[in-house]
C-alpha positions as CSV (number, residue, x, y, z in Angstrom):
1,X,-30.6,-29.5,12.3
2,X,-30.4,-31.8,14.7
3,X,-27.0,-30.0,16.8
4,X,-23.0,-31.2,15.7
5,X,-21.4,-33.1,18.0
6,X,-17.6,-33.3,18.1
7,X,-16.5,-37.7,17.8
8,X,-13.9,-39.5,18.9
9,X,-11.5,-39.5,16.1
10,X,-8.0,-40.7,16.1
11,X,-7.6,-40.4,20.1
12,X,-9.1,-37.1,19.5
13,X,-12.0,-35.0,20.4
14,X,-12.7,-33.5,17.0
15,X,-15.8,-32.3,14.5
16,X,-17.0,-34.8,12.5
17,X,-16.3,-32.5,9.7
18,X,-13.3,-34.2,7.6
19,X,-11.3,-32.4,4.3
20,X,-11.1,-34.6,1.4
21,X,-7.3,-35.3,0.6
22,X,-7.8,-35.4,-3.0
23,X,-4.4,-36.0,-5.4
24,X,-1.6,-34.0,-6.9
25,X,-0.6,-30.0,-5.5
26,X,-4.9,-30.0,-4.8
27,X,-5.0,-30.4,-1.3
28,X,-1.8,-28.9,0.4
29,X,-0.3,-28.2,4.3
30,X,-2.1,-24.4,4.2
31,X,-5.7,-26.2,3.7
32,X,-5.1,-29.0,5.5
33,X,-3.9,-26.9,8.9
34,X,-6.6,-24.3,8.4
35,X,-8.9,-27.1,8.5
36,X,-7.8,-28.6,11.4
37,X,-6.8,-25.1,13.3
38,X,-11.0,-24.7,12.6
39,X,-11.1,-28.0,14.9
40,X,-11.9,-30.6,11.7
41,X,-9.7,-33.3,9.9
42,X,-7.6,-31.7,7.9
43,X,-5.9,-34.0,5.4
44,X,-3.3,-33.0,3.1
45,X,-2.0,-35.1,-0.4
46,X,0.9,-37.0,0.0
47,X,0.4,-37.8,-3.9
48,X,3.3,-36.2,-5.5
49,X,3.0,-33.0,-3.5
50,X,4.9,-29.7,-3.6
51,X,8.2,-28.9,-2.7
52,X,10.2,-25.8,-2.0
53,X,13.6,-24.2,-1.7
54,X,14.8,-22.5,1.5
55,X,13.2,-19.4,-0.2
56,X,10.2,-20.3,-1.0
57,X,9.7,-20.8,-4.5
58,X,8.2,-24.0,-6.2
59,X,10.2,-27.1,-7.7
60,X,8.6,-28.4,-10.4
61,X,9.4,-31.7,-10.7
62,X,11.2,-32.0,-13.9
63,X,12.5,-35.7,-14.7
64,X,16.3,-36.1,-15.6
65,X,17.2,-39.3,-15.8
66,X,17.1,-41.3,-18.8
67,X,15.1,-44.7,-18.2
68,X,12.1,-45.1,-16.2
69,X,13.4,-47.0,-13.7
70,X,15.6,-43.9,-12.9
71,X,13.0,-41.6,-13.4
72,X,10.7,-43.8,-10.9
73,X,13.6,-42.9,-8.5
74,X,13.6,-39.3,-9.1
75,X,9.3,-39.0,-8.8
76,X,9.6,-41.1,-4.9
77,X,12.0,-38.4,-4.1
78,X,9.9,-36.1,-5.1
79,X,7.0,-37.4,-3.5
80,X,8.9,-37.6,-0.3
81,X,10.1,-34.7,-0.4
82,X,7.2,-33.0,-1.0
83,X,5.4,-35.2,1.8
84,X,7.4,-34.3,4.4
85,X,7.5,-29.9,3.4
86,X,3.3,-30.5,3.5
87,X,3.0,-32.5,7.0
88,X,5.3,-29.2,8.7
89,X,3.1,-26.4,6.9
90,X,0.3,-28.5,7.7
91,X,1.0,-29.0,11.5
92,X,2.2,-25.2,11.8
93,X,-0.6,-24.1,11.0
94,X,-3.6,-25.9,12.8
95,X,-1.3,-24.9,15.9
96,X,-2.5,-28.4,17.8
97,X,-5.6,-28.2,17.0
98,X,-7.6,-30.7,15.7
99,X,-6.6,-33.9,13.2
100,X,-4.3,-33.5,10.7
101,X,-3.6,-36.6,8.0
102,X,-1.8,-37.2,5.1
103,X,-3.8,-38.8,2.4
104,X,-1.5,-41.5,-0.1
105,X,-3.5,-43.7,-3.4
106,X,-2.4,-47.6,-2.8
107,X,-2.2,-47.9,-7.0
108,X,0.0,-44.8,-7.0
109,X,3.9,-45.1,-7.3
110,X,6.0,-46.5,-4.9
111,X,3.2,-45.7,-2.8
112,X,4.7,-48.0,0.9
113,X,7.8,-46.3,0.0
114,X,6.8,-42.5,-0.1
115,X,4.2,-42.5,3.1
116,X,6.9,-44.4,4.5
117,X,9.4,-41.5,3.7
118,X,7.2,-39.1,4.8
119,X,6.1,-40.2,8.1
120,X,10.3,-41.3,8.5
121,X,10.9,-37.4,7.8
122,X,7.8,-35.9,9.3
123,X,7.7,-37.8,12.8
124,X,4.5,-36.7,14.8
125,X,3.3,-34.6,12.6
126,X,0.8,-36.5,11.2
127,X,-2.2,-38.0,13.1
128,X,-3.4,-40.5,10.3
129,X,-3.2,-41.9,7.5
130,X,-6.4,-41.6,4.5
131,X,-5.6,-44.2,1.5
132,X,-7.8,-45.4,-1.4
133,X,-7.5,-46.4,-4.7
134,X,-6.8,-50.3,-4.8
135,X,-7.1,-52.9,-1.5
136,X,-4.0,-51.1,0.9
137,X,-3.5,-54.4,3.3
138,X,-0.3,-53.2,4.4
139,X,-1.0,-49.6,5.4
140,X,-2.0,-51.5,8.7
141,X,1.0,-52.3,8.8
142,X,3.2,-49.1,8.2
143,X,0.1,-47.3,10.3
144,X,1.6,-49.1,13.9
145,X,5.2,-48.7,13.0
146,X,5.0,-44.9,12.9
147,X,1.6,-45.8,15.4
148,X,-0.5,-43.2,13.2
149,X,-3.8,-44.6,13.0
150,X,-5.0,-45.4,9.0
151,X,-8.4,-44.6,7.5
152,X,-9.0,-47.2,4.5
153,X,-11.4,-46.1,1.7
154,X,-14.2,-48.2,0.6
155,X,-16.9,-48.0,-1.8
156,X,-18.8,-50.8,0.2
157,X,-18.9,-53.3,2.6
158,X,-17.3,-56.5,1.3
159,X,-14.3,-54.8,0.3
160,X,-14.2,-53.8,4.3
161,X,-14.8,-57.5,5.2
162,X,-11.6,-58.3,3.0
163,X,-9.5,-55.6,4.2
164,X,-10.1,-56.7,7.6
165,X,-10.1,-60.7,7.6
166,X,-6.5,-60.6,6.0
167,X,-4.9,-57.7,7.6
168,X,-6.9,-55.2,9.8
169,X,-8.0,-57.6,12.6
170,X,-4.4,-58.1,13.5
171,X,-3.9,-54.2,14.0
172,X,-7.1,-52.8,15.0
173,X,-6.0,-50.7,17.4
174,X,-4.7,-48.3,14.6
175,X,-8.0,-48.4,12.5
176,X,-8.8,-44.8,13.0
177,X,-12.2,-44.7,10.9
178,X,-13.4,-46.1,7.7
179,X,-14.3,-44.0,5.0
180,X,-16.8,-44.6,2.9
181,X,-16.3,-43.1,-0.7
182,X,-19.6,-43.0,-2.7
183,X,-18.7,-44.5,-6.1
184,X,-21.1,-42.7,-8.0
185,X,-20.7,-39.6,-6.6
186,X,-17.1,-38.9,-5.4
187,X,-14.9,-36.7,-7.1
188,X,-11.8,-38.5,-8.6
189,X,-11.1,-41.9,-9.1
190,X,-14.1,-43.9,-8.3
191,X,-14.5,-47.5,-6.6
192,X,-17.2,-49.1,-8.8
193,X,-17.0,-53.0,-9.0
194,X,-17.7,-54.8,-11.6
195,X,-20.9,-55.6,-11.0
196,X,-22.3,-52.3,-10.6
197,X,-23.8,-50.4,-13.3
198,X,-21.8,-46.6,-13.7
199,X,-25.0,-45.3,-15.3
200,X,-27.3,-46.9,-12.4
201,X,-26.6,-45.1,-8.7
202,X,-27.7,-46.9,-5.8
203,X,-28.6,-44.7,-2.5
204,X,-25.5,-44.7,0.1
205,X,-27.5,-45.1,3.0
206,X,-28.5,-48.7,2.3
207,X,-24.7,-49.3,1.6
208,X,-23.4,-48.0,4.7
209,X,-25.7,-49.1,6.7
210,X,-24.4,-52.6,5.4
211,X,-21.0,-51.6,6.0
212,X,-21.7,-50.8,9.7
213,X,-23.1,-54.0,10.3
214,X,-20.1,-55.4,9.5
215,X,-18.1,-53.5,11.1
216,X,-20.4,-54.3,14.3
217,X,-19.8,-57.7,13.8
218,X,-15.9,-57.4,13.5
219,X,-17.0,-55.1,17.1
220,X,-16.1,-51.9,15.7
221,X,-19.2,-50.1,16.9
222,X,-17.3,-46.9,18.1
223,X,-14.9,-46.5,15.0
224,X,-16.3,-43.8,12.7
225,X,-17.3,-44.3,9.5
226,X,-16.5,-41.3,7.4
227,X,-19.8,-40.2,4.4
228,X,-17.6,-39.2,2.1
229,X,-18.6,-38.3,-2.1
230,X,-21.6,-36.1,-2.8
231,X,-21.9,-34.3,0.7
232,X,-22.5,-30.5,0.2
233,X,-24.7,-29.6,3.3
234,X,-25.1,-31.8,6.4
235,X,-28.9,-30.8,6.8
236,X,-29.4,-33.3,3.9
237,X,-27.9,-35.8,6.4
238,X,-29.7,-34.9,9.3
239,X,-31.3,-38.6,9.6
240,X,-27.8,-39.4,9.8
241,X,-26.9,-37.7,12.9
242,X,-27.6,-40.2,15.8
243,X,-28.7,-43.4,14.3
244,X,-28.0,-46.5,15.6
245,X,-27.8,-47.8,11.7
246,X,-24.8,-45.8,11.4
247,X,-23.6,-45.4,14.3
248,X,-20.7,-42.9,14.4
249,X,-20.1,-41.4,12.1
250,X,-18.3,-38.1,10.2
251,X,-19.0,-36.6,6.3
252,X,-16.1,-35.9,4.2
253,X,-15.8,-32.6,2.0
254,X,-13.6,-33.0,-1.1
255,X,-15.8,-30.1,-3.5
256,X,-16.2,-27.1,-1.4
257,X,-12.5,-26.9,0.5
258,X,-11.1,-26.0,-3.4
259,X,-13.2,-23.1,-3.4
260,X,-11.8,-21.7,-0.2
261,X,-9.0,-18.7,0.0
262,X,-6.0,-21.0,1.1
263,X,-6.9,-23.6,-1.3
264,X,-4.0,-23.8,-3.4
265,X,-5.7,-24.0,-6.9
266,X,-5.9,-21.2,-9.7
267,X,-8.0,-18.5,-9.2
268,X,-8.7,-19.7,-13.1
269,X,-9.6,-22.5,-11.7
270,X,-11.8,-21.5,-8.6
271,X,-13.9,-18.7,-10.7
272,X,-14.7,-22.3,-13.4
273,X,-16.1,-23.9,-10.6
274,X,-18.4,-21.4,-9.9
275,X,-19.6,-21.2,-13.5
276,X,-20.4,-25.1,-13.6
277,X,-23.9,-26.4,-14.5
278,X,-25.5,-29.7,-13.0
279,X,-23.7,-32.7,-15.6
280,X,-21.0,-31.0,-16.4
281,X,-18.9,-33.5,-14.2
282,X,-18.5,-36.8,-16.5
283,X,-18.1,-40.1,-15.2
284,X,-15.4,-41.8,-17.2
285,X,-13.2,-44.7,-17.8
286,X,-9.9,-43.0,-19.4
287,X,-7.8,-43.2,-16.7
288,X,-4.5,-45.0,-17.4
289,X,-5.2,-47.1,-13.7
290,X,-8.2,-48.2,-15.4
291,X,-10.6,-47.2,-12.7
292,X,-13.7,-45.1,-13.1
293,X,-13.0,-41.7,-12.4
294,X,-15.5,-38.3,-12.6
295,X,-14.1,-35.4,-14.3
296,X,-15.6,-32.2,-15.6
297,X,-16.4,-32.6,-19.4
298,X,-14.2,-30.0,-20.8
299,X,-11.3,-30.3,-23.9
300,X,-9.7,-32.7,-22.3
301,X,-12.3,-34.8,-21.7
302,X,-13.7,-34.3,-25.2
303,X,-10.8,-35.2,-26.7
304,X,-10.3,-38.7,-25.1
305,X,-13.8,-39.2,-26.1
306,X,-13.7,-38.7,-29.9
307,X,-10.4,-40.2,-30.0
308,X,-12.2,-43.4,-28.9
309,X,-14.8,-43.2,-31.2
310,X,-12.4,-42.7,-34.1
311,X,-11.4,-46.8,-33.4
312,X,-11.9,-49.5,-35.1
313,X,-11.3,-53.6,-34.9
314,X,-8.5,-54.9,-37.3
315,X,-6.7,-58.1,-38.2
316,X,-2.6,-58.7,-39.5
317,X,-4.7,-61.7,-42.2
318,X,-8.0,-61.2,-43.8
319,X,-10.1,-63.4,-41.5
320,X,-13.7,-63.8,-41.5
321,X,-16.0,-60.0,-42.2
322,X,-12.4,-58.2,-41.5
323,X,-11.7,-59.3,-45.9
324,X,-10.4,-55.2,-46.5
325,X,-7.0,-53.9,-46.5
326,X,-5.9,-50.7,-45.4
327,X,-2.4,-49.6,-45.3
328,X,-0.7,-47.9,-42.2
329,X,1.8,-46.1,-41.8
330,X,4.6,-44.7,-43.8
331,X,5.4,-48.3,-45.0
332,X,2.0,-48.9,-46.2
333,X,1.2,-51.9,-44.2
334,X,-1.4,-53.8,-45.0
335,X,-4.4,-54.8,-41.8
336,X,-7.6,-55.6,-42.4
337,X,-11.4,-54.2,-41.8
338,X,-14.5,-54.6,-42.6
339,X,-16.3,-52.7,-45.5
340,X,-18.0,-50.3,-42.8
341,X,-14.9,-50.0,-40.6
342,X,-12.2,-49.2,-43.7
343,X,-15.2,-46.8,-45.2
344,X,-15.4,-44.7,-42.2
345,X,-11.4,-45.1,-40.9
346,X,-11.2,-43.5,-44.9
347,X,-13.2,-40.4,-43.7
348,X,-11.2,-40.2,-40.5
349,X,-8.4,-39.8,-42.7
350,X,-10.1,-37.4,-45.1
351,X,-10.9,-35.1,-41.6
352,X,-7.0,-35.0,-40.9
353,X,-7.0,-38.0,-38.5
354,X,-4.1,-39.5,-40.4
355,X,-2.2,-41.9,-38.2
356,X,-3.9,-44.8,-37.0
357,X,-2.3,-46.1,-33.2
358,X,-2.8,-49.7,-31.9
359,X,-4.4,-50.9,-28.8
360,X,-4.0,-53.7,-26.8
361,X,-7.7,-55.1,-27.7
362,X,-6.5,-55.4,-31.4
363,X,-8.3,-52.5,-32.3
364,X,-6.9,-49.1,-33.9
365,X,-7.7,-45.1,-33.1
366,X,-6.9,-42.2,-35.5
367,X,-5.2,-38.9,-34.1
368,X,-4.1,-36.6,-36.1
369,X,0.0,-36.4,-36.3
370,X,1.0,-33.6,-33.6
371,X,-1.4,-35.9,-31.2
372,X,0.3,-38.7,-32.4
373,X,3.4,-37.8,-31.7
374,X,2.4,-36.4,-28.2
375,X,0.7,-39.7,-27.0
376,X,4.1,-41.4,-28.3
377,X,6.3,-38.9,-26.4
378,X,4.6,-39.4,-23.1
379,X,4.2,-42.8,-23.5
380,X,8.0,-42.6,-23.6
381,X,8.5,-40.1,-20.8
382,X,6.8,-42.3,-18.1
383,X,8.1,-41.6,-15.0
384,X,5.8,-44.6,-12.9
385,X,3.5,-42.4,-11.0
386,X,1.5,-45.6,-10.8
387,X,1.9,-49.4,-9.8
388,X,0.8,-50.2,-13.1
389,X,-0.4,-48.1,-15.8
390,X,-1.7,-48.9,-19.1
391,X,-1.2,-45.6,-21.1
392,X,2.7,-46.6,-21.2
393,X,2.5,-50.4,-20.1
394,X,4.4,-49.3,-16.9
395,X,4.8,-51.8,-13.7
396,X,6.8,-50.6,-10.1
397,X,7.6,-54.7,-10.3
398,X,10.4,-56.0,-12.1
399,X,12.1,-57.7,-13.7
400,X,10.5,-56.1,-17.1
401,X,8.2,-53.3,-15.2
402,X,6.2,-53.7,-18.2
403,X,2.8,-54.6,-17.1
404,X,3.4,-57.4,-20.3
405,X,0.5,-55.7,-22.4
406,X,1.3,-52.8,-25.4
407,X,0.7,-49.6,-24.5
408,X,-3.1,-48.3,-24.4
409,X,-3.1,-45.2,-26.7
410,X,-7.0,-44.4,-25.8
411,X,-5.5,-43.2,-22.1
412,X,-3.6,-40.3,-20.8
413,X,0.0,-38.9,-18.4
414,X,-1.9,-38.6,-15.9
415,X,1.0,-36.9,-14.0
416,X,1.8,-34.7,-16.4
417,X,-1.9,-33.7,-17.0
418,X,-2.2,-33.4,-13.1
419,X,0.8,-31.2,-12.6
420,X,-0.3,-29.0,-15.5
421,X,-3.4,-27.7,-14.0
422,X,-2.0,-27.6,-10.6
423,X,0.5,-25.2,-11.3
424,X,-0.5,-23.6,-14.6
425,X,-4.2,-23.2,-14.1
426,X,-5.8,-24.9,-18.2
427,X,-8.8,-25.9,-17.0
428,X,-9.9,-26.7,-20.5
429,X,-7.3,-28.7,-22.3
430,X,-6.4,-30.5,-19.2
431,X,-7.6,-33.0,-16.6
432,X,-10.0,-31.5,-13.8
433,X,-11.1,-33.4,-11.1
434,X,-14.4,-32.8,-9.7
435,X,-17.1,-34.3,-7.3
436,X,-20.8,-34.3,-9.4
437,X,-22.0,-31.4,-6.8
438,X,-20.1,-28.8,-8.0
439,X,-22.6,-27.5,-9.9
440,X,-23.9,-25.9,-7.0
441,X,-21.3,-23.7,-6.4
442,X,-23.3,-21.6,-8.8
443,X,-26.6,-21.2,-6.7
444,X,-25.3,-21.9,-3.3
445,X,-26.5,-17.8,-1.9
446,X,-23.1,-18.7,0.2
447,X,-21.2,-17.7,-3.2
448,X,-23.4,-15.2,-4.4
449,X,-21.1,-12.5,-6.3
450,X,-18.5,-14.7,-6.8
451,X,-17.5,-14.9,-2.9
452,X,-15.0,-17.2,-1.7
453,X,-14.4,-18.3,2.2
454,X,-11.8,-18.8,4.1
455,X,-11.9,-22.0,5.4
456,X,-12.6,-20.9,8.7
457,X,-15.9,-19.4,6.8
458,X,-16.5,-22.2,6.1
459,X,-16.1,-24.9,8.9
460,X,-18.6,-22.5,10.2
461,X,-20.7,-22.3,7.4
462,X,-20.9,-26.1,7.6
463,X,-21.6,-26.7,11.6
464,X,-24.7,-24.3,10.7
465,X,-25.9,-27.9,8.4
466,X,-25.4,-25.0,4.9
């Protein structure tokens, strides 16, 4: 493989190896600081990061307030406190080496307030902000205010062009790099547009070459592109190195850093990664964000899929083909279905899926009474972790703080399940985000006999191209 040379990024020379930031409590200050100490760019998640008491005990994010708006304020306070803590740990662990980035999601609840609070409380400790999940136009303003570099995450040249023309051209001196996150290969939430087919992946090279062409037109020839999604070993990307069509390039690793000793995920989660098979990661659209996302096809995802499959359209009155009355709930209110759908609904009720929940699309889903109670409880207990949530109909924008749509029972409380899997270790019944290459843990000789490396051992391995 070609030699792996340092790259100029964020005002310094670093290895072109970037740790993916990921979400709730999955990449923390220890893992990020260790990655930076090895010479690369470490990224801690600033999405409701963990915080601790002075004696080192985890502070579980339990909400006491009665209203959503009040719980939203609690969530922001938790997030800022946790982000500052993780920034300090990362800075101390890095020991002045590499670079430390904080990763936020633009569509998370209170994103601007959270990252501003973290940067205020951790001045001089963070070198950059990585941000995706939406169109973060104001990211550049925040970065410039604190004199840190910003790294927008995009999945197309078109998206970056829109960001540049509307906002980033005014703050170009703080643009540290552009992360291209492949919408078919990356784990977590994916940036698939309505014009792209989730079942027909496009190769990343032409898309990244198009991004570089656009960046060059804006005078950004020396600004690195960070390739994210599907990167496992660098010898598979050798033709990207020293390639004028791609330009300065670094590679982001999201999946492989999960399986390190410094990774905060549970041992149960780590063992599950070693057992995945090709095809075990499922691209789905159940997320309350409305985005596509990639997750392990476990019991949690299978229940969501089955929930949506037990779905029929209905009308309040007999209209067209909807001629058959069907009694709903304890009050036996009548709605109308087609004859075929009434037969299907009756079969589901016989199987124990006796509760019918309305969706925003004039359909009903059929679930067990226990699942219905869980869904309604989670919707009521919403803490506003997203800027807009289709599951609970929360919106962070007043005066109504509502999306104006019915809450959607086909989705789920993402904050609840991500906190659960991060801290309780149930990898079967909670959402387990993953990149599509995770099945390679089982066959990569580096992980033979269940070997789990340190971050430095992993970085040293990556530098060899493997």
